C-alpha positions in Angstrom: -7.1 -4.7 19.5 -8.8 -1.4 20.4 -8.5 0.5 23.6 -12.1 -0.4 24.7 -11.3 -4.1 24.5 -8.0 -3.6 26.4 -9.8 -1.7 29.2 -12.5 -4.4 29.5 -9.9 -7.1 29.7 -7.9 -5.1 32.2 -10.9 -4.4 34.4 -12.0 -8.0 34.4 -8.5 -9.2 35.3 -8.4 -6.7 38.2 -11.8 -7.8 39.5 -10.7 -11.5 39.3 -7.5 -10.7 41.1 -9.2 -8.7 43.8 -11.6 -11.5 44.4 -8.7 -13.8 45.1 -7.5 -11.4 47.9 -3.9 -11.1 46.7 -3.0 -8.8 49.5 -2.5 -5.0 49.9 -0.9 -4.5 46.5 -4.2 -5.2 44.7 -6.4 -3.4 47.2 -4.9 0.0 46.6 -7.2 2.6 45.1 -6.4 4.2 41.8 -5.0 7.7 41.9 -7.5 10.3 40.6 -4.8 12.0 38.4 -6.5 11.3 35.1 -7.7 8.7 32.7 -4.2 7.9 31.3 -2.7 7.6 34.7 -5.5 5.2 35.7 -4.9 3.1 32.6 -1.2 3.0 33.3 -1.7 2.0 36.9 -4.1 -0.7 35.9 -1.7 -2.1 33.3 1.2 -1.9 35.8 -0.8 -3.7 38.5 -1.8 -6.5 36.1 1.7 -6.9 34.8 3.1 -7.0 38.3 0.6 -9.6 39.6 0.5 -11.8 36.5 4.3 -11.9 35.8 3.9 -10.7 32.2 1.2 -13.2 31.3 -1.2 -10.5 30.3 1.4 -8.8 28.1 2.0 -12.1 26.3 -1.7 -12.6 25.9 -2.2 -9.1 24.5 0.7 -9.5 22.2 -0.7 -12.8 21.0 -4.2 -11.5 20.4 -2.7 -8.5 18.5 -0.8 -10.8 16.2 -4.0 -12.8 15.6 -5.9 -9.6 14.8 -3.2 -8.6 12.3 -3.4 -12.0 10.7 -7.2 -11.7 10.3 -7.0 -8.1 9.2 -9.0 -7.6 6.0 -8.7 -4.4 4.1 -11.4 -3.2 1.8 -10.0 -1.6 -1.4 -10.5 -1.8 -5.1 -9.7 -4.2 -7.9 -10.4 -4.2 -11.6 -12.5 -7.1 -12.9 -11.3 -8.0 -16.4 -13.2 -11.2 -17.0 -16.4 -12.9 -15.9 -18.1 -15.9 -17.4 -20.1 -19.0 -16.5 -20.4 -22.4 -18.0 -18.5 -25.6 -18.2 -15.3 -24.1 -19.7 -15.4 -20.8 -17.7 -12.7 -21.8 -15.2 -10.3 -22.8 -17.9 -11.0 -19.5 -19.8 -10.6 -17.5 -16.6 -7.2 -19.0 -16.0 -6.2 -18.4 -19.6 -7.3 -14.8 -19.3 -5.3 -14.3 -16.1 -2.2 -15.7 -17.7 -2.5 -13.4 -20.7 -2.9 -10.5 -18.4 0.2 -11.5 -16.4 2.3 -11.7 -19.6 1.7 -8.0 -20.1 1.6 -6.9 -16.4 4.0 -9.2 -14.5 4.1 -7.1 -11.3 0.3 -6.6 -10.9 -1.3 -9.2 -8.7 -4.2 -11.0 -10.3 -6.8 -13.3 -8.8 -9.1 -15.9 -10.3 -12.1 -16.7 -8.1 -15.5 -18.2 -8.1 -18.2 -15.6 -7.6 -21.5 -17.5 -8.0 -22.5 -18.2 -10.8 -19.4 -16.9 -12.6 -15.6 -17.3 -12.7 -14.0 -13.9 -12.5 -10.5 -12.5 -12.9 -9.7 -9.4 -10.8 -6.4 -7.6 -10.9 -4.6 -5.2 -8.6 -4.7 -4.4 -4.9 -5.6 -0.7 -4.8 -6.3 1.2 -1.6 -8.0 4.1 -3.3 -10.4 4.3 -6.2 -8.0 6.8 -7.9 -5.2 4.2 -8.0 -7.6 1.7 -9.5 -8.7 4.3 -12.0 -5.2 5.0 -13.2 -4.6 1.3 -13.9 -8.1 0.9 -15.4 -7.3 3.7 -17.9 -4.1 1.9 -18.9 -5.8 -1.5 -19.6 -9.2 -0.3 -20.8 -8.3 -0.8 -24.5 -7.3 -4.4 -24.0 -10.2 -5.1 -21.7 -13.2 -2.9 -22.8 -15.7 -4.7 -20.5 -13.5 -4.2 -17.4 -14.7 -2.2 -14.5 -13.6 -1.2 -11.0 -15.0 -3.1 -8.1 -14.8 -2.9 -4.3 -13.1 -6.0 -2.9 -11.0 -7.3 -0.1 -7.4 -6.6 -1.0 -4.0 -7.8 0.2 -2.0 -5.0 1.8 1.7 -5.5 2.4 3.0 -3.8 5.5 
């Protein structure tokens, strides 16, 4: 969750809490020390009045954001074909690749109108290029493509 979203959430919570007239604790003005002090004061005020509910909410939304996180990177497409036997051929091509490169992840997916086999999860094009140079003789029609990759943290 970015800082802008947190500030909007914090501001809306303060407005809602002030409208409920929670007492003098909520009606204090923010000190004019600086932006960071104001943010800290807002977060302290919210956590004090909501008994940690906001922290739990923010933690939960951060975990959801991490789960949905999609990273764009590069893969090498080693196979693409269409037709009635294309899926079976793609799976066969993937298994042949995995026999030679066990530790490299590979993916068979439907990319209309073809079944494709893509390998690797490369963050940079240079990493993909190194792998592509290693497998180019076995897969002369292969090429590097931008794709969503799986990143392990």
